[in-house]
N, C-alpha and C positions, 0 to 999 in steps of 0.2 A: 609158305610164310614169306618167302622172299617177294612174292607177288604183292602181298599186303604192304610191305615196307616200301616197295618201289612204286607204290600207287601214285598216281599223278595228282598234283595239287589242285588241279582244276576241278576235280570231283568233290573237294571239301569246300570250295569257295562259295557255294550258295548260302551257307550258314555263317560265314565270316562277316559279311556286311550286316546281317541281322543281329549278330552278337555285338558288333561294334555300336550299332544303334541302341540296343538295349543297355549296354554299359554306359553309353553317353547319356541316355535318359535317366538312368539310375544316378549318375554323378550330378546331373542337373537337378534332380529331385532332392538329393542330399544337400547340395549347395543352396537351393532355394529354402529348404527348411532351416538350415543354419542361418542364412541371411535374415529370414523372418524373425527368428529368435533373437538375433543380435539387434535388429531394429527395435524390437519390443523392449529389450534391455536398455537401449539408449533412450527410448521414450520414457520409460519408468524412472531412469536416473534423472532426466530433465524434470519430471514432475516432482521428484523428491527434492531437488534443489529449489524449485519454486515454492514448495510448501515450507521448506526450512527458512527461506527468506521471509515468508509470511509470518511464520512463528516468531522470528526475530522482531518484526514490526509490532506484532501484538504484545510481545513481552515488554517492549519499550513503552507502549501505550499503557499497559497495566502498571508499570513502574511510575509513569507520570500520574496516573489516577491515584495510586497509593500515596504519593507525595501530596497531591491535592487534598485527599481525605485527611491526611495528617495535619495539614495546615488549617483546613476548615474546622477541625475539631480542637484546635489549639486555643488556649485562653487569649492569646494575642488577637486572633481573628474575631472571637466572640466579643471581646471588648470593643474592637474597632466597629463592628456592626452595631453594637448597642449604642455607641456614641454617635456615629454618623447617620445611621438610618432610623434609629428609634429615639434619638435625642436624650438618652439617659446620661446621668452624671453620677460620679461617686459621691458618697456622703461627705458633706463639707465643701464640695466644689460649687462654684457659681457658674451657670452657663452664660456665655456671651454670644451674641449674634452679631457678626460683623457684616454691615451692609455697605456695599460699594455703590456709588452713583452709576447710573447707566452711561452718562457721558462725563468724562473727567473734567471737561471745560465748564459744564453747567454747575451753578451753585446748588447745594443740596436742597431738596424739597421743591425745586422749581421744575415744572414740566412744560414742555413746549407744546403749544396748541397747533393743531393741524390748520394749515392755510394762513398762518400768521407770519409768513416770511416777509421781512421788511424789503427785500429786493424786489418783491412783486408789487409794491405800492408805487403808483405813478402820480405825478403832480397833476 
C-alpha cells in the first residue's frame, strides 16, 4: 500500500491535461448557452419596448379619431355643413350672398377686356 501512495505524479499526468480540456470545454459550453439566452432576453425586451411605443401611438390616434367622430356627429357640425355646403337656411331666415369684386380698384360690374391696355397704344 505504501507503494501506491508514493506513486509518482508523472504516471497520473496523461489524464490531467485531458480533464482540464474537458472541464474548459464544459465551462465554455455553459457560458455560451447562458450568453445566448441572455442575448435572446435582451432582444425580446427591446421588441416589447418597441411594441409598447407603437401601442401608445395607436391609442393616441384612436383618441383623435373618437374626438373627430364626436365633432362630426354634433349638431354644430351638421348645421355648419348644411349652411355652407348645401346652402340651407332655417325657417324665417333670408339668405344673403355677398359678392366681392375681383379687383377692389375696379368699379362693380366693369370687366377689363384683354388687349385693351392704354399704355400699349402709340400715337
